[in-house]
Structure formats: structure tokens, C-alpha cells
N, C-alpha and C positions, 0 to 999 in steps of 0.2 A: 535640191536644184530648183524646184518650183519656188521656194521661198526667196532664193537669191534673185531670180528673175523678177519676182514681185517687188523686192526691195529696190532693185535697179529701176523698175518702172515707176515706183513711187518717188524716188529721188529725181528721175528725169521730169516727172510731172511737176514736182515742186519747184525745180529750177526753171522750168518753162513758165510756170505761173509767176514766179518772182521776176523774170525778165520782161514779161509782157503785160503785167498788171501792176498798178501802183495806186495807192490811196491818196486822195487829196485830204489835207488836214482841214476839214470843214470846221468852222467855229461859229458860235452864235453872233448875231449882230452886236449884241451888248459887249461880248468879249473882244470883238474887232475894234469897237470904239475905244475900249479900255487900252488895248494894245497900241493903238495909234498914238496914245499919249507918251509912251516910252520908246517905241520903235516905229516911227511912221513909215508906212509903205502903202502903195495903192491897194484897192480892194476890188475883188470881183464878186458880184452878187448874182447867183443863179436863182432866178425867179421862176417857180414851177407850180404845178398843182398835182395832187395825187392821181387824178384821172387822166392826165395828159400823156398820151402815147409817145409823142416826140420828146417829151421831157425825160421819160424813162430810157428811150434810145440814146439820148445825149449823155445821160448818166453812164450807160453801159459802153457806148462806142467812143465817146469823146473824153469824158472826165476820167475814165479808167485807162486811157492811153498813158503808158509809162512816161513818155516825154512830156506830155501836156500836164500830167499830175506833178511831176518834178518841177517843171517850169512855174506852175502856179504856186506850189509850196515855197519856192525860192523867192519869188518876186511879188507875191500878193498875199493879202489876207483873203481867205475864201469863205464865203457865207452862202448858205442855202436858205431861201426864204419861200415858204409855202404861201402863195398869194391868196389862198382861200383857207388858211389855217387859223388857229386861235392864239398864236404867239403875241405877246405884248411887246411893242417896240417903243423905245424912248429915243428920239432923235431931235437934236437941236432944240431942246426945251419943250417938245411937244410929245404927247403920248398917242400912240396909234394902236388900234385893236380891231377885231372883227366883231362888231356888235351884233351882226346877224348870223353869227356862226351857229350851225346846227350839228352837234356831235354825231347824230344818227346819219348824217350825210358826209362824214369825214373822208370816205373813199370815193365819193362822187362829187358832182358839182355842188358847190356851197356858195355862200355869199362872199363877195370880194372884200379883202382886208383893206382898212383905211390906208395903210402904208403903201399898198400896191396902187391904190388910186392916187395918192400923193405923188408917187413916182411916175404916174402916167402909164402904167403897164396895162396893155389891153390885148396881149398875145402871149402864148406860152409855148415853149420857154422864151424868156427874155434874159439875156446876159447883160448885166449892167456893170460899167466900170466907173469907179470913183478914184479921185486922187488922194494923196495922203492927208489932205485936210477935209476929206469927205465931201468934196464938191463933185457933182455928177459930171463925168467926162462924156459918156454917151451910153444909150441903150442899144443893144443889137437884138432884134426880134428874130425868133425862129430857131430851128434846129441847125447846129453847126457841126460839121465833121471836124476831126482834129486839124486838118490842113487849113480850114477856114478860121477856126479859133486861134490857131498859132499866129496868124497875121495880126489879129487884134491884141493878143497877149504881148507880142513883141512891140507893137506900136504904143500901147498904153502902160507899159511897165514902169516908165519914168516920165519925165517932162518933155521928151522928144516929140510927143504928139502935138505939142504946141507949135511946132514948126510947120505943121500941115495946116495951111490956111485956105487951100482951094482944092478943087478936084484935080487940078494939074499937079499940085504937091502930093496928093494921095496917089495919083497914078505913078509919079516918080518913086514914091516909097515902095509901091507894089512891084515896079520894074526892078528895083534894086534888092528886093527881098529874096533871101535864100532860105528855103525851108531846112530845118534841122531834123525833121521827121524822117525816119527810115522807112522805105517801102513805099 
């Protein structure tokens, strides 16, 4: 009897976990650039650092939301970029690296990566959106809960964002926006 209850509990836990957690298919920046050549779609870039508390919370509370993860996987290439890491980035014929990177400080504040400076990132997390030709649409600074990120995901998933030319246009978009998040 005890083992039957234990098995049922495990099945319940696994089905609960499956329904409320989803993995984003994060890929490297290089793989995203390569994928753009054969199957263009917009890109979301999560710019973070290892020491950033809000970055960790966004990973846990926003990016692991099942709806958000599925939406990103369907409509975007998703890339995580450590703004103080030592990854080498090749973008538009230029190479970016972190020349001041100190491996002994990999889990604490480190020097800023050249690519983060090129992108103008000065706050963590920063969520950046690029179109399917790798042109920057916009950066969004700070921690975003799923409901906040959902608005931007919907707006920037295709070229419809180009119709938003003013604050009034954005306000109309927000007024007509219906969240698909449950709860």
C-alpha cells in the first residue's frame, strides 16, 4: 500500500512539473546567426551576469513559465548572453570578446564584455529583441514578470511592431492586448 501511494505521488509530482514548467531552447549567438540563414525569425537575447539576483529570478519566475517558454520557442530564437563572460562573439564582420575577463571572478563582478558595450547594455537583466535580419528592435531593461514579458513577446514576434509609431499607438496596442497567461 505504501508503495502504491508513493508511486501515485511521484506521478502527480511529475505531471504537475510537466504542466507548469517548460524549458526554453536556448542556443548560442553563433547558432542563432546560422539558423537565421535558413529559417529567419526574430531573436530574443537575455543579457545577464552571474552575480545578478534579478537575472536569476527572471530565469526562475519568467523564463520557466510554461506559456512564456512555449511562446519563445515557437516565435523566436532564444539566446542567453553573459555580459561579463568570456564567450567570443562574431557579429557583422567584427569580433567581440571580454579582454579583461578574470576567471577567478567568474561568479562575481567581472569586466564588461565588448559585445555588451556595443549593444549599450548598462543594466541587468536586459532583454533585447532583434528582427529576423538581426537589426535591434529594442532593449528592455530590468526584471520582467511573465505578464510584462508577454506584451513585448507578442509585439515583437513579427513586423507588426513597425505599426507602432507613437506613444498613442503603443497605448492602443496595450488597450487591445489580451493576455493568454492563465492565473
